[in-house]
C-alpha positions in Angstrom: 24.4 10.1 11.4 25.9 12.6 14.2 24.8 11.9 17.7 23.3 14.1 19.8 24.6 15.1 23.8 22.4 12.7 25.4 22.9 9.7 22.4 19.9 9.8 20.6 21.2 9.9 16.4 20.0 12.6 14.5 18.9 11.3 11.4 20.7 11.9 7.7 19.5 14.9 5.7 17.9 12.5 2.9 15.7 11.2 6.3 14.7 14.7 7.4 13.7 16.1 3.6 11.4 12.5 3.1 9.7 13.2 6.7 9.1 16.6 5.9 8.1 16.4 2.7 5.4 13.6 3.7 4.0 16.5 6.3 4.4 19.3 3.9 1.3 17.1 1.9 -0.6 15.9 4.8 -0.4 20.0 6.4 -3.6 20.5 3.7 -6.9 19.6 5.7 -8.4 17.7 2.6 -5.1 15.8 2.3 -5.2 14.8 5.9 -8.7 14.0 6.0 -8.4 11.9 3.3 -5.5 10.0 4.6 -7.6 9.6 7.6 -10.2 8.4 6.0 -8.4 6.0 4.3 -6.1 4.5 7.5 -10.0 3.3 8.5 -10.4 1.5 5.0 -10.5 1.5 1.3 -13.0 3.8 -0.7 -13.0 5.0 -4.2 -12.8 8.9 -4.7 -16.4 9.1 -4.9 -17.2 7.3 -1.2 -13.9 9.8 -0.2 -15.4 12.9 -1.5 -18.9 12.2 0.1 -16.7 11.6 3.0 -14.9 14.3 3.5 -16.7 16.8 1.3 -15.1 17.9 -0.7 -15.9 18.2 -4.9 -15.1 15.0 -7.3 -12.3 17.0 -8.9 -10.0 17.9 -6.0 -10.5 14.7 -3.9 -8.9 13.8 -7.0 -6.0 16.0 -7.7 -5.5 15.3 -3.8 -5.4 11.4 -4.2 -2.9 11.7 -7.1 -0.6 13.9 -5.2 -0.3 12.0 -2.3 0.2 8.8 -4.7 3.0 10.2 -6.4 4.8 10.8 -2.9 3.7 7.1 -1.9 1.4 8.0 0.4 -1.1 6.2 -0.9 -1.9 3.6 -3.4 -4.7 2.2 -5.6 -5.8 -0.5 -7.5 -8.4 -1.3 -9.9 -11.7 -3.3 -9.4 -13.9 -3.4 -12.9 -14.4 0.5 -13.7 -13.3 2.0 -10.5 -10.2 3.0 -8.4 -9.7 1.3 -5.2 -7.3 4.0 -3.1 -5.8 3.3 0.6 -3.0 4.1 2.0 -0.6 0.8 1.6 2.4 2.6 4.4 1.4 1.5 8.0 3.9 4.2 9.6 2.1 6.4 7.9 -1.5 4.8 9.6 0.5 5.6 12.7 1.3 8.7 12.9 -1.8 10.2 11.5 -3.7 8.1 14.4 -1.2 9.6 16.8 -1.6 12.7 16.1 -5.5 12.9 15.3 -5.9 11.4 18.5 -3.4 13.4 20.6 -5.6 16.8 19.5 -8.6 15.1 20.2 -8.1 14.6 23.1 -6.8 17.1 24.1 -9.5 19.1 22.2 -12.0 17.3 24.6 -9.9 18.2 27.9 -10.5 21.9 26.4 -6.7 21.8 26.6 -5.1 24.5 23.8 -2.9 23.1 21.3 0.5 24.3 21.4 1.3 27.2 18.6 3.8 27.7 16.6 5.3 31.0 16.4 7.1 32.4 13.7 7.2 30.3 11.4 
């Protein structure tokens, strides 16, 4: 790892690529909502669809992408698949981001705009 001017080490290219991939998946409001809901507790696809207001097939497709990326896992309970976030770091990042943005919105502080992207 390279050391930046202030003693902080830059992450490896592999770490940055993995983080970018995770953030890319969470850039979808629907997938972020699903991860947010699962961070509050496990659910099956029907419960998630009702909670996030999505169509069952769409929520199922989002869950498949999140599972393939390793952000969500599932287990079988009888005839249903129960989904959960198994990575406490992902839960922390999602909760922190949502809490900070909610706090800004409550204080009427505009979120920073990302220009030129």
